[in-house]
C-alpha positions, 0 to 999 in steps of 0.5 A, a space after each residue: 588645453 583642449 576646451 570646449 564652451 557649450 552656449 543656446 540653451 534655454 526653455 521654448 516652447 514645443 513647436 519652438 527652434 533653438 541653436 546651439 552654439 560649442 567652442 572650442 579652443 585648444 586644438 583646431 576642429 581637423 581630424 576630430 569628429 565633433 558633435 552634440 549629445 543628450 542626457 535627460 533624467 532617468 535616460 541613457 546619453 543620445 548621440 544627436 548629431 555629429 559632424 566631421 570638419 574634414 570632409 562635412 560629413 554627418 550623422 543624426 540621430 533618427 530621433 532628430 532627421 530632419 529637424 536639427 541640423 548641424 555645421 560647423 565654422 571652422 574659421 570660428 572653431 565653432 560647431 553649431 546645432 540648429 533645432 528645429 520643432 522642438 517637443 517635450 521630448 528633446 527636453 535635456 542638458 546637451 553636451 558638445 563633445 570632440 574627439 579623434 576620428 577613428 571610424 566614421 562618424 556614426 561609429 564616432 557618434 555611437 562610440 563617444 556617447 557610449 563612452 566618455 573616454 574617445 572625446 573632449 568634453 564641454 559642461 552642458 546646456 540645459 533645453 527646455 521645451 514646454 508643452 
């Protein structure tokens, strides 16, 4: 059974940092694109960052480039999102999702953000950035 469990969310002041973790079980990350997606109240779901564990190719949304870093530990079957220089606009529920790689990492990230059917999803973790 595929399971994704997120952790590491919380409340942080503007300019601060958080590190999110996504532990995967029931499958190995090879041949999957796994990423982080967020949704704030009243806003559409956004693909924040995705990675392929096979070749480490990555995608970042323009809004987080230079501030967020995604990484994968294949031995632990875990994906991380290091978030620096956080601002209130980063406040959202962050979800981890994994889908079999069908195309480029960027295209997969967009596809998964638009339709939940392309991936398995975690329950989400709240990130709140205070000003």
